[in-house]
N, C-alpha and C positions, 0 to 999 in steps of 0.2 A: 417734620421728621422725614428725612430722605433715606431711602434704602438703595444702596449701591451694590452692584454685582461683585462677585469674587474676582479679584484682580489676578491675571495670569492665565485664566482658562483659555481665553481666546488666543493667547500667544504661544500655545503649544505645550502647556503643562497639564493638559487634560488626558482624555483617553488616547488620543493620537500619540501622545508622548510615551504613555505606558505600554501601548501596543502598536508600534509603528507598522507592523505587517498588516494590521487590519485596515489601515487607510489605503493600502495598495491593492487589496483583494477586491476583485469584482466577481460577479457570478460566472462570467465566461472563463476567467482564469481559474476559478475553483473547479469548474467542470473539466477544463483542460488538465489541471493537476491530477484529478481523479483518473481521467483517461490515461494520462502518462503513467501514473502509478500502476494501474491494472495492466497496461501493455508491458511495462518493465517486469512485473511479477510473472506474467505468462512467459515472457522471454527467458527469465532466469530459471523457471521450472522446466521449460523445454531444454535448456542447456544441461541441467542436472539429469534429465531423463536420457539425453543423448550420451552423456558420460556413462551412465549406468548401462545403457545398451552396448557401448564399446567395451566396458568391463566384462559383461556377459559373453560377448563374442570373443574377447581375448581368452577367457577361461575355457570356452568351448573349443577354441582352436589350439590351445596348449601354450599360448604366449604368456599367459598370466597363471602363475602357480599358486597364488594366494587367494584361497577361497574366502577368507575373512574380509579382505579388502573388497571383493566383489559383493559380498553380502552387505557390507556397510554402504556401498554405493547404491545398491537396490533399496535398502531401507531409507536412505537419505532421499532418494527419488520419491518413494512412497509418501514419506512425511511431507515433503514439499508439495506434492500434488494434493494431499489432504488439506494442508494449510490453505492452498489457493482456493480449493472448492469451498472451504468454510468462510473465507473472506468474501467470496462471491455470494454465498448464501446470506451472510449478514448484510451485505450491501443491498441485496434484493429485498430482504425483510425491512430494512430501513426505508427503501423506496416505497414499498407497499404501505408502510405505516404513514408516510407523508401523504400518499395519495388518498388514504382513508380519512385524513383530517378534513374537518369541515371549515370552510372559509366564512 
């Protein structure tokens, strides 16, 4: 009695076929991706805060007469910063949890 393997697994019908992005990911590209994500997040939050500051300056100088638009920009800036800080906190918690794992 001979047992043969499942045909087709070696030819690309296995995990690499179902999840092609997993075969391309290395640990350095994952770290680069996370770094790129965080740098883009900080950049976008900074842009939103700059727009908010410009709206406040426009209101103070009399260029902008719409108080509601300024308040929306300020709240958008606040929410974006809170989101960024929560993402940072969760990333730090995950890192600390990984460091507490016993090998």
